[in-house]
N, C-alpha and C positions, 0 to 999 in steps of 0.2 A: 290239638285244636283248641282254641282259647272257648271257653262256654260262658255264654253272656246270656241270662234269662229275661224275656219280654215282661213289660210291665204291664197290668190290667189299665186298661183307658180310665177306669174309675177304682179307686181304692178302698179297701174295705168298710172304712170308717165314714167314707163319703154318700151322700143321698143322691139318687138318679136325679137328674130334674124333669121338669112335664115339659115336653117336646114332641113336638109330630114326628121328628126323626125316631123315637123310641119305639116306634111299631117294626122299622127297620131293620132286617137281620144283620146281626154282627158278624164284621168280619174276622174269620179266626186268622192270627198269626202263625203264617207257616212256621215249621221249628226250623227251618234254613234259614230265617231272617231275621233282625234284630229292630224292634220297632220302636222308632223315636219319632223327633219333630223332622227329623230328614229325610231324604227318601231311604229306602228299603238297603242296605248294603248286605253281601253275603257275610257270615262269619269269617270264612276263611279268607276276605278280603280285610276284615277288621285284625286277625291275626298279622297279617302280613303287615298291616299299617301298626299294630302297635312294635311289631319286632323291629322294621324301620326306624320308629321314634327313639325305642330303646339303643340301636346301633349309634343313630343322629346322637344321641346325649352320651354315650360313650365317646363317641368321636369327638364331642365338644368337650368334654372336663380332660379327656387328653391333651388336645389342645390348648386348654387353659393351663394345666399342669406344665406343660411346654413353654407357654407362654413367658410362666411366672420364671421357669426357671431359666429362659434366655433374659429376663428383667434383672435377677440375681445376678448374672454375671456379668452382667452390663455395671451395676451397682458396685459389683468390685472391684478394684483398681487393681486385678491381676490377668496374668498371661500365663502362659506357656512358651517356653524360649523355641529358638528355629529347631533344635534338634529333638523338640519333645520330650526331653527327658529330665527338665527341670523348670522351676515354677518360679516367678516373682509377683510381688503383689506389696502392694504399698499402704502404709496405716497412719492416721494421724491420730500423735495421741492424745486423748481427750481428758478435759480436767479431773473425772473420777476416776482416770487410771493413774495418777501422779499421788505420790506423799509428801510428806512436812518438806520436803526439798524442791518441791514442785516441779520432781522431774517422775520420768517412769517406777514403778514398783518393779521385784524382779516377779512377781504373780502377772504383772500384767505382760510382759517379756515372754513368761512362760504360756501364756493364754493367746497373745499372739503368735508364738512358735505352734501350737496347736491348732491354730485356726487355719493357717497359712500351709499346713499339711493337710488338713481337712480338703481343704479346697484345691489342693492339687491331685489329689485324689479322683473327687468329683469332675474335674477337668479333664479326667483321663477315663469317664465313665466309670468310675467304682461306683459303690449306694452309696445314697444318701441317708441309708436306713443304721449306716452305723460309724464306726471310724475307720475309714479304706477298706471295708470288708469286701471282700470278690466274690463272682458267681457263686462259685464251691464252697468257700467257706458260709455263706446265709444258706447254704442246703445242710450243710452239715453242724447246723448252729455254733459256728464258729469265731470269737473277736478276736481282735490284736489288742494286748496290754503291755502296759511301757514295763521294761525290767531295768534298765537306768536312764539316769538323761544327767547331762553335762554341759553346763550354762559358763560362759566367760563374759563377763560385760566389762568393754573398755573405756565405753563412756553412756553413760544414761542420754537417754533423749526426753528432751525438756517440753512440759505443757505446750501446744502448737506445732512441735518438732514432727516431721513426715519421715517415717521410716520404711525404708524398703529392705523385705527378706526374702531371700533367694533359697529354696529348699530342691532336695534330693533325694529318692531313698535306691535301695542297694540290698543286694541280699547278702545274709550273715547263714546259708547255707540251711540245713536242718533244722538250725537251732530258731531262725527268726529272720527279723529285718533291721536294718539301721537307716535313720534317717538324719541327715546333717542338716545344716540352716550357716546362713552367713549375712548380717544385719549392717545395713550401710544408712549413714545418715542421708536423707536424697536432696537435700541442699547442698552439700559438700561430696558428697560422692564418698566419705572416708568410711571403712568397717568401723563398727563401732562395737561388734561384737559376733561369736562366734556361736555354736553351739551342736550338739550331737545327740543321738539317744538311740538303744537299743529295746525292739519290741518283739514278743514272743506270742505264740496263739493260745487261747482256753477256750475248753468248753463252755459255751454260754449256762448251758444245762447242769454239768457237772462241777463246773469251777476248777477242773484239773488241765493243768498244759498239758500241748499237745504238740508231737513236732509237724513242721511242713511238709507235706505233702509233696510230690511231685508235679499235681495239677497245679494246685495253687498255686507254687512257683513258677508255672508256666505263665499263670493270667497275669501276675505281675512284673516279671522278669523283662518284657517286653518296654516295659517304662523307664527301666533301670540303666545308667550309665555302661557302655562295652568294659571301659576299664573301670576300675575303683577310684572312685572321688571322694576326699575327706576335707571336711573342713579347718583340720589340727594337722598337721606332719605329722605324720605318724612315728616317727623317730624321737621326737619333746613332745609327748601327748599325755597330758595330766589326765585326761578322760579315760584312759586304760588303767589309772595307778588303783591299785585295790584298795579297798576303805577296812580298815583294822575297826572290831567291833570294841564301841564303848562300854564299856564295863561300869556295874554300879559299885558303889555310887558317886555318880556325876557331880560335877562342881555347881551346874545351873540346872534347872527341872521346871516344869508345869506338870500338873496332873489333872488327869480328868479330863480332856478335852473332850468335845462333844461333837460330834459331825449334826450339821446341819442338814435338813432335805436338800437345800440351796447345793449342796457340797456334792452329791448324786450325780454322777452324770450318765447317760444313754445306754451303758454297758453294766448298769445296776448298781455299782459300787462308789466311793468314793473317789472321785478324780484325781489325778495323779498331781495337777497344780497344788490341789489342795493340803497337801503333804508338804510343797516348801513354808506355806505361813506356819503351820505347826513346827515345825524346826525353829522358823525363828521366834516363835513365842517365847523358849528358855533361852534366847541369848541375851546377855548379858546387858542393862542397859549402859552402860559405860561407853559400851563397845559402838550400839546404835547410835548413840549422842558423835562419836568423835571418828566413826569409821563408815564406808559403806563395802557393802559387798562386790566383791571382782568375781569369785568362783562359786559357783556349788555345784555340788555330784552330789546323786542320791541314786540309791541301791534298792530297786522293790522287788520286798520279798515275799510279802502276804497280802491281799487283799483287805480293806476295810468296808465295813456296812455301816448302815445308818445308827443302828444299836449297839455298835461297839465304845468302849472308851479310851481315851488314849493318852499315852505317857509321851511327852517328849523332856528329853536328856541331851545337855549339852555339854560338854570337857574342852579345855584349851587340846592341842594336838601337839605335841612334842616333836619339833621339829633340830634335827642335828645333835648337838651338844643343851640336854637341861640347864646348863648352868648358864648358856644365851639369851635364855626367855627374859626378855624386859618389859617395864609399861609401855603403854602404845606413844609416853614420851620421850622414852630410851634411857630410864632412870632405872634405877634396881629395886625392885619391890617384889610384890605381890607376882606370881607367874599370869598375864592377859596376853604378850603378843612378843612377837621377836623381830628383830628390827633385821632387815635383810636390803643390800645394794644401798645402803643411806634411804632406805625409807619404809617408815612401819610400818609391818604387815602382821597381821593374824591369824592364827589358823586352828581349826575346831573340828572337833569329832561332835557326831549326832546322831542320837539313835530313838525312833519311836517304837513303842510296845503297847499290847494291849494290855489295858488297868488291871484286869480280872486275871489274867494266866502269863501276863509276862513274855508274852509268843514276841518278836520280832515282825515288826512291820515293817521297816525301813532304815536304814544305816545311811549315814551322810557327812561329806567333808565340806565346809566351807572356809574362805581364804579373802579375808577384810584388809582393805586398805585404807589410810588416814585419808580423812576429808579434806580439801584443802578451802579453805573460807575465803 
């Protein structure tokens, strides 16, 4: 029972006033009543009233949260497909998401892929406290982390364009999950890009990888296609191609890159999209000026924390006969590109490593196509 003490009619610092009522006997407060200016109410009634008020407040708070979520869903231009196994969402490319060419940067594309993947997970009831964590994962302090990302951009959307992105996920057995995306120009309906990724589970406390249990798999399998569906044809899929480790010394490098506070995500480490920017930091300027990124593949091997310093290394990848290497303009000279199918293309290998230990964080491959002015 809630204990409430009755206050005396006159405080200890107050002086009694001269009044004819002074000689009247003072009525003693019953221990079962609370004295106030309102009619006396039993303590049990006060307790029930307080409990009812707390329950009403909790109900009101829950309703407010539910309404906020519904508002968020209405604000998003996304929806589950009829089969409930894939999700589509449309995005307007904003001015702060484009680069010097007035088209979306590859980091923008990667952020949109991550956003639509998280929104898909929320739309089927997964937690908003992490990146698509299930009930069992939250109980066991498990999180999803990216192990591989492959993005191909056929045409970059420009400032003001609307991009529609479809995504779905499927099981990779005990190893983890796979998520694919298809990007379309909403105005034309043309496919302008595709992407695929692999995710593994990590214990958030120990930072060690962990196999996917049957209980976790059962929680998300109900939202996966019954038959495998892939964004890329499996018989000709560069996303599956192994990435060779870039050996030092590299042709191009940037040393001592510092993670910003803004680079950290809710999993308490540098977000996977940040690595894309670090990889591009060591690209030769002559390629940046004359080419645009067509394909990027990244293998994530070690997480990066805020206190780490990172080195970015880049070298030309030898494709086929080394004697075929040409300048981007097709002339002989220093090796910066290879001419394929009548179009200049450049292939590079990348390595991100910890500056102090040399331990590998990430290895990658990029393909670049000549800009058409």
